[in-house]
C-alpha positions, 0 to 999 in steps of 0.5 A: 500500500502506498505510504500516503494511503496508510497515513490517511487510513490509519492516521488521519481518517480515524481522528477526523469527524464524520461531518468533516469527512462528509464536507471533504467528500462534497468538496472533492466531488464538486471540485470546490476551489476552496479546497487548496493544495500547497497551503494549509489555509488562505490567508496563510497561517501568520500571527497577524491574521490568526483572527481572520476568516478562512477563505480556503484550506487543505484537505485536513483544514477543510474538514475542520473548517467546513465540517467542524465549523471552525471559522478563523485561520488560527482555529484551523491552524490549531486543528491542523497541528492537532490532527497531524500530531494525533496521526503521528502518534497513531502511526508511531513515527514522528512526522509520519503525516508528511507522507499524506501531506506531500502527496496531497500537495504534489499530486495533480488535482484531478488525480488527487481528487479521484484517489482521495475521494475513494479513501474518504468514501471508504472511511465513511462506509466503515463508520456507517456500514448499516446506513450504507447497506440500507442505501444499497438495499433501497437502490436495488429495490 
């Protein structure tokens, strides 16, 4: 398995909220321009703009911003740092989160959206297996 997928599945997905994952799924499906690569937030997480509203964010920041209703650059930056720390702890490797972060930033957008969407949908299906089966039964009927 690719390193970024392992970090996503075992490090990040378990610590992100369901509402955060749902928001990320929607952003990936719709190619939301507020989902950015190459930066944690827009505006950038500088001390002078900590209280400014977020305009765009990376995949992790997007989960906190749109899914967990964090509003400011400072709140999203703190969320980002916390989930990175938790992922590293879960994986037992300092800076393990970099495998996902580098992949997310460096992968062409269309490919990133397609591959990450599959992972987000997998994480959501694992959280709601009964709901997913009910939806499948309803579609089949």
